[in-house]
C-alpha angles and dihedrals in degrees: 000000000000134000095025092144090049091055094047095052091047088054090046093240120143112232090234096050127112088236090059092050092049090049091050090056092045094050096045093044089055092049092047093049093049092047091052092048090052090049091052089053090051090049091055088054101038106014132253122298119284099258096042097119110089093008125123088265094058094096101125091247120123092221089062097050096103132170094212125057091208126015111174139052135153114233126194093247090194100155095035090050090054090053091052093039095235135119118285116258112309093329122129116239111285094205134002096204139011139172119239116201115217135190118291094036096284124131137202127209114220116200130187107264094224092051091048090053093050093045091053094044092049093045101239098104120124135149089238092055092049090052090048090054091048091050089053090057097266097294128124102210114114095022107118097195091069119081116244094237089057091049090054093053095044100048110149127222094265092051095053120090120251087244091057091054093049094046092054092050090048092049091057094039090058090074101027122097099206130029127308118229110226135144117219102212116210134187119253091249095053114142128234089245091056091051090049091050091052091053093046094047090048090054095043093051093052102256113157093216143352134218119196129191120193111203111254 
């Protein structure tokens, strides 16, 4: 997966909405089904995998006679995502704007292309506002000039609840054979109990692993 956050904002779906979770399951279920069908076709041509007999796939059904033990995983795709200018893996956007200092004392403000498009279409775009967002760390909360419905759709990773992060990972994991790469971003003042809860919820919802990052 790559560019998940990009797709959600273009559809106008908040990352932490039930609609986004349902879409995650729908997309990954489709990918998983097609991958399995392709593996069955390969098995017809080349035979099933070596340890097939007695495995969970040894059901007597043609649709379970696969060539590959596992077929899907979700990698972080950090560098590739940068090349294609989309969000990494299934992560939400980390920042919507930032300032890059360049030689000679000049600076450039980089703004998320999807947010820029919405801001211009809705009529609240300005260079000054983009700089203000960048100075705030690339988040929209607390900036009155931005409509609330836009703020909901463009929540960044640090604005989302721990629960929202875990739920999205679990939604994709439901139809993924191997592990799902996902960082659970946490505030600097997060408690031990909250960290514990994240690990427990991750386990209860079927995630194969969990990565947490406490700010700072």
